KETORKOL-718146 format. One line per field, with one value per residue (C-alpha): x, y, z; chain; residue in three letters; residue number from 1. Coordinates in nm, 2 decimals. Example, Ala and Ser with C-alpha at 12.3 -4.5 7.8 and 13.67 -1.06 7.14 Angstrom:
! KETORKOL-718146
c1	c(1.23  1.37) $
c2	c(-0.45  -0.11) $
c3	c(0.78  0.71) $
c	c(A  A) $
r	c(ALA  SER) $
k	c(1  2) $
***
This chain:
! KETORKOL-718146
c1	c(0.97  0.98  0.62  0.51  0.70  0.52  0.19  0.24  0.32  0.00  -0.21  -0.07  -0.12  -0.48  -0.55  -0.43  -0.64  -0.96  -0.95  -0.99  -0.71  -0.56  -0.49  -0.15  0.13  0.35  0.32  0.11  0.31  0.62  0.80  0.77  1.07  1.20  1.27  1.49  1.19  0.97  1.21  1.21  0.83  0.88  1.12  0.87  0.62  0.88  0.95  0.58  0.53  0.84  0.71  0.39  0.60  0.62  0.95  1.14  1.19  1.33  1.27  1.09  1.21  0.98  1.00  1.22  1.05  1.18  0.83  0.71  1.02  0.94  0.59  0.72  1.00  1.27  1.55  1.62  1.42  1.28  1.24  1.02  1.04  0.87  0.75  0.62  0.27  0.28  0.34  0.06  0.08  0.07  -0.30  -0.43  -0.74  -0.68  -0.96  -1.02  -1.12  -0.77  -0.65  -0.75  -0.68  -0.50  -0.33  -0.12  0.21  0.44  0.80  1.11  1.20  1.55  1.62  1.97  2.20  2.47  2.48  2.56  2.73  2.96  2.82  3.04  2.91  3.00  2.78  2.98  2.92  2.55  2.54  2.73  2.49  2.16  2.05  1.76  1.49  1.11  0.81  0.62  0.31  0.32  -0.01  0.07  -0.16  -0.17  -0.29  -0.31  -0.66  -0.70  -0.34  -0.26  0.10  0.44  0.78  0.74  0.40  0.50  0.83  0.66  0.40  0.66  0.69  0.31  0.35  0.06  0.12  0.33  0.29  0.59  0.58  0.71  0.94  1.29  1.54  1.92  2.05  2.26  1.94  1.77  1.84  1.67  1.69  1.50  1.24  0.90  0.60  0.23  -0.02  -0.37  -0.71  -0.99  -0.76  -0.69  -0.36  -0.39  -0.02  0.29  0.65  1.00  1.30  1.45  1.17  1.32  1.62  1.74  1.79  1.65  2.01  2.07  1.77  1.92  2.26  2.10  1.91  2.20  2.43  2.18  2.09  2.46  2.55  2.26  2.39  2.10  2.23  2.05  2.10  2.11  1.75  1.61  1.35  1.39  1.11  1.30  1.03  0.75  0.81  0.50  0.22  0.04  -0.33  -0.62  -0.77  -1.12  -1.29  -1.36  -1.10  -0.81  -0.47  -0.19  0.16  0.38  0.74  0.94  1.20  1.07  0.72  0.40  0.23  -0.13  -0.35  -0.72  -0.94  -1.27  -1.56  -1.57  -1.86  -2.01  -2.00) $
c2	c(-0.81  -1.16  -1.22  -0.90  -1.00  -1.33  -1.16  -0.93  -1.22  -1.40  -1.09  -1.05  -1.42  -1.40  -1.10  -1.30  -1.61  -1.43  -1.14  -0.89  -0.63  -0.58  -0.25  -0.09  -0.27  0.04  0.17  -0.13  -0.44  -0.30  0.02  0.32  0.32  -0.02  -0.15  -0.43  -0.57  -0.54  -0.75  -1.01  -1.03  -1.06  -1.35  -1.54  -1.51  -1.62  -1.93  -2.01  -1.98  -2.20  -2.45  -2.47  -2.55  -2.21  -2.15  -1.83  -1.69  -1.35  -1.02  -0.69  -0.34  -0.08  0.29  0.37  0.70  1.01  1.14  0.81  0.80  1.15  1.04  0.77  0.98  0.74  0.78  0.43  0.16  -0.16  -0.51  -0.82  -1.18  -1.31  -1.67  -1.88  -1.86  -1.48  -1.51  -1.45  -1.50  -1.21  -1.13  -1.39  -1.28  -1.25  -1.33  -1.01  -1.20  -1.33  -0.99  -0.74  -0.39  -0.43  -0.16  -0.18  -0.02  -0.07  -0.17  -0.31  -0.66  -0.79  -1.16  -1.27  -1.54  -1.50  -1.51  -1.18  -1.27  -0.97  -0.67  -0.43  -0.44  -0.21  -0.12  -0.35  -0.64  -0.58  -0.55  -0.88  -1.05  -0.95  -1.19  -0.98  -0.73  -0.75  -0.52  -0.60  -0.51  -0.55  -0.60  -0.46  -0.52  -0.44  -0.65  -0.32  -0.16  0.14  0.13  0.32  0.22  0.34  0.19  -0.05  -0.17  -0.22  -0.40  -0.64  -0.70  -0.82  -0.48  -0.47  -0.75  -0.92  -1.07  -0.99  -1.02  -1.04  -0.96  -1.20  -0.98  -1.01  -0.74  -0.72  -0.43  -0.32  -0.26  -0.02  0.29  0.21  0.56  0.70  0.43  0.60  0.42  0.45  0.24  0.23  0.13  0.11  0.28  0.58  0.66  0.63  0.64  0.77  0.78  0.68  0.47  0.78  0.77  0.45  0.58  0.77  0.44  0.09  -0.04  0.17  -0.01  -0.35  -0.25  -0.15  -0.47  -0.70  -0.53  -0.54  -0.91  -1.01  -0.84  -1.02  -1.36  -1.42  -1.30  -1.29  -1.60  -1.69  -1.72  -1.47  -1.22  -0.87  -0.62  -0.29  -0.05  0.16  0.39  0.60  0.63  0.31  0.29  0.14  -0.16  -0.15  -0.49  -0.62  -0.39  -0.46  -0.28  -0.26  -0.12  -0.02  0.06  0.21  -0.03  -0.32  -0.39  -0.43  -0.65  -0.69  -0.80  -0.80  -0.87  -1.05  -0.85  -1.06  -1.23  -0.90  -0.71) $
c3	c(1.31  1.16  1.27  1.09  0.77  0.78  0.84  0.55  0.33  0.44  0.37  0.01  -0.05  0.08  -0.15  -0.45  -0.37  -0.27  -0.51  -0.22  -0.18  0.16  0.35  0.29  0.47  0.55  0.90  1.00  0.94  0.78  0.89  0.67  0.43  0.53  0.18  0.31  0.51  0.20  -0.01  0.26  0.22  -0.16  -0.11  0.10  -0.19  -0.44  -0.24  -0.22  -0.60  -0.67  -0.41  -0.62  -0.93  -1.09  -1.27  -1.25  -1.60  -1.53  -1.35  -1.39  -1.30  -1.16  -1.06  -1.36  -1.43  -1.25  -1.20  -1.04  -0.82  -0.69  -0.62  -0.39  -0.25  -0.37  -0.62  -0.73  -0.91  -0.76  -0.89  -0.88  -1.00  -1.32  -1.34  -1.62  -1.48  -1.54  -1.91  -2.16  -2.54  -2.78  -2.85  -2.60  -2.41  -2.03  -1.79  -1.61  -1.29  -1.27  -1.16  -0.89  -1.01  -1.34  -1.54  -1.86  -1.96  -2.26  -2.21  -2.38  -2.28  -2.29  -2.34  -2.22  -2.36  -2.10  -1.72  -1.54  -1.21  -1.20  -0.99  -1.19  -1.54  -1.83  -2.11  -2.33  -2.09  -2.11  -2.49  -2.52  -2.28  -2.46  -2.73  -2.85  -2.74  -2.78  -2.74  -2.43  -2.24  -1.86  -1.69  -1.35  -1.06  -0.69  -0.39  -0.20  -0.19  -0.42  -0.53  -0.21  -0.22  -0.11  -0.21  0.08  -0.03  -0.40  -0.32  -0.08  -0.35  -0.60  -0.75  -0.82  -1.08  -1.25  -1.60  -1.90  -2.27  -2.51  -2.88  -3.14  -3.34  -3.19  -3.27  -3.22  -3.01  -3.30  -3.51  -3.27  -3.06  -2.74  -2.60  -2.90  -2.95  -2.96  -2.80  -2.84  -2.65  -2.80  -2.69  -2.95  -3.20  -2.98  -2.80  -2.43  -2.34  -2.53  -2.44  -2.55  -2.43  -2.27  -2.01  -1.86  -1.66  -1.97  -2.16  -2.09  -2.09  -1.77  -1.61  -1.70  -1.57  -1.23  -1.20  -1.31  -1.06  -0.78  -0.82  -0.86  -0.53  -0.37  -0.49  -0.72  -1.06  -1.39  -1.60  -1.97  -2.10  -1.85  -1.96  -1.81  -1.83  -1.82  -1.71  -1.85  -2.15  -2.07  -1.81  -1.71  -1.80  -1.59  -1.77  -1.90  -1.88  -2.23  -2.39  -2.62  -2.61  -2.86  -2.80  -3.09  -3.03  -3.31  -3.44  -3.23  -3.37  -3.18  -2.91  -2.81  -2.52  -2.44  -2.14  -2.09  -1.95  -1.63  -1.45  -1.32  -1.65) $
c	c(A  A  A  A  A  A  A  A  A  A  A  A  A  A  A  A  A  A  A  A  A  A  A  A  A  A  A  A  A  A  A  A  A  A  A  A  A  A  A  A  A  A  A  A  A  A  A  A  A  A  A  A  A  A  A  A  A  A  A  A  A  A  A  A  A  A  A  A  A  A  A  A  A  A  A  A  A  A  A  A  A  A  A  A  A  A  A  A  A  A  A  A  A  A  A  A  A  A  A  A  A  A  A  A  A  A  A  A  A  A  A  A  A  A  A  A  A  A  A  A  A  A  A  A  A  A  A  A  A  A  A  A  A  A  A  A  A  A  A  A  A  A  A  A  A  A  A  A  A  A  A  A  A  A  A  A  A  A  A  A  A  A  A  A  A  A  A  A  A  A  A  A  A  A  A  A  A  A  A  A  A  A  A  A  A  A  A  A  A  A  A  A  A  A  A  A  A  A  A  A  A  A  A  A  A  A  A  A  A  A  A  A  A  A  A  A  A  A  A  A  A  A  A  A  A  A  A  A  A  A  A  A  A  A  A  A  A  A  A  A  A  A  A  A  A  A  A  A  A  A  A  A  A  A  A  A  A  A  A  A  A  A  A  A  A) $
r	c(MET  GLU  ALA  ASP  ILE  GLU  ALA  ALA  ASN  ARG  GLU  LEU  ALA  ASP  ALA  ARG  SER  THR  GLY  LYS  PRO  CYS  ALA  PRO  LEU  ARG  GLY  ARG  LEU  LEU  PRO  GLU  GLY  ASP  VAL  GLU  ALA  ALA  TYR  ARG  VAL  GLN  GLN  LEU  GLN  ALA  ARG  ALA  TRP  GLN  GLY  ARG  GLY  GLU  ARG  ARG  VAL  GLY  ALA  LYS  ILE  GLY  LEU  THR  SER  ARG  ALA  VAL  GLN  GLU  THR  PHE  GLY  VAL  PHE  GLN  PRO  ASP  PHE  GLY  MET  LEU  THR  ASP  ALA  MET  ALA  VAL  GLY  ASP  GLY  VAL  GLU  VAL  PRO  ILE  ASP  ARG  LEU  LEU  GLN  PRO  ARG  VAL  GLU  ALA  GLU  ILE  ALA  PHE  VAL  LEU  ASP  LYS  ASP  LEU  PRO  ASN  PRO  GLN  LEU  THR  THR  VAL  ASP  LEU  ILE  ARG  ALA  VAL  ASP  HIS  VAL  LEU  PRO  ALA  ILE  GLU  ILE  VAL  ASP  SER  ARG  ILE  ALA  GLY  TRP  ASP  ILE  SER  ILE  VAL  ASP  THR  VAL  ALA  ASP  ASN  ALA  SER  SER  GLY  LEU  PHE  VAL  LEU  GLY  THR  THR  PRO  ARG  ARG  LEU  ALA  ASP  VAL  ASP  LEU  ARG  LEU  CYS  GLY  MET  VAL  LEU  GLU  HIS  ALA  GLY  GLU  PRO  VAL  SER  VAL  GLY  ALA  GLY  ALA  ALA  CYS  LEU  GLY  ASN  PRO  LEU  HIS  ALA  LEU  GLN  TRP  LEU  ALA  GLY  THR  LEU  ALA  ARG  ALA  GLY  ASP  PRO  LEU  ARG  ALA  GLY  ASP  VAL  VAL  LEU  SER  GLY  ALA  LEU  GLY  PRO  MET  VAL  PRO  VAL  THR  PRO  GLY  ALA  ALA  TYR  GLU  ALA  ARG  ILE  SER  GLY  LEU  GLY  SER  VAL  ARG  THR  SER  PHE  THR  LYS  GLY  ASP  ASN  GLN) $
k	c(1  2  3  4  5  6  7  8  9  10  11  12  13  14  15  16  17  18  19  20  21  22  23  24  25  26  27  28  29  30  31  32  33  34  35  36  37  38  39  40  41  42  43  44  45  46  47  48  49  50  51  52  53  54  55  56  57  58  59  60  61  62  63  64  65  66  67  68  69  70  71  72  73  74  75  76  77  78  79  80  81  82  83  84  85  86  87  88  89  90  91  92  93  94  95  96  97  98  99  100  101  102  103  104  105  106  107  108  109  110  111  112  113  114  115  116  117  118  119  120  121  122  123  124  125  126  127  128  129  130  131  132  133  134  135  136  137  138  139  140  141  142  143  144  145  146  147  148  149  150  151  152  153  154  155  156  157  158  159  160  161  162  163  164  165  166  167  168  169  170  171  172  173  174  175  176  177  178  179  180  181  182  183  184  185  186  187  188  189  190  191  192  193  194  195  196  197  198  199  200  201  202  203  204  205  206  207  208  209  210  211  212  213  214  215  216  217  218  219  220  221  222  223  224  225  226  227  228  229  230  231  232  233  234  235  236  237  238  239  240  241  242  243  244  245  246  247  248  249  250  251  252  253  254  255  256  257  258  259  260  261  262  263  264  265) $
***
């Protein structure tokens, strides 16, 4: 089993470096439904990135939509690591060739000012630990060919992480109702995804609570200064090379990203 985990890690690393996606891992290198093995692959990737000097700056939560969970046949979220190398400035153009199969989705990002080492967290604990929230665009990506993924594939692939963009309009939790925050993601002035905070486990705070407890039980808790991408507020959208996207979230402001056309466009 250990050899298969290492092989899965190598295939994902090769896909990242060559720009050529690999075949699905499930049923080939990793057993169907073995989420624990998938997280072990994810941990190997994280060690490699940190060994290259990348700094962990937080975490992302995936599979927060009930519809997406049903698609994968699971009924809990997943998570991946965020590093400083994944951060992109608001409005900064992203080289499309840096990614394999990018898609974008709008999210609410939490920025913490307290450690969260306790696995049993109340809503009050979470509110006290959050310094501010920001609008965010996650640029998700998959190293698995054709996005042919299961829960095992996406977890092993760092929860299908790519890059992330944070807005620059921090808001205090007391100033917004996260559950009712409406979201619209636009491309060329036209809405391509709409949603609200309630689409994220009923409330993005619920997603943060799940992640904080999960990581605390694993002995790797969230820390002060961490950024947490809490999950999509609406459907993710495939990226068009050369396109620009803007996400507006009521009460939080807006955030933008754009992409080059690429060498082959």
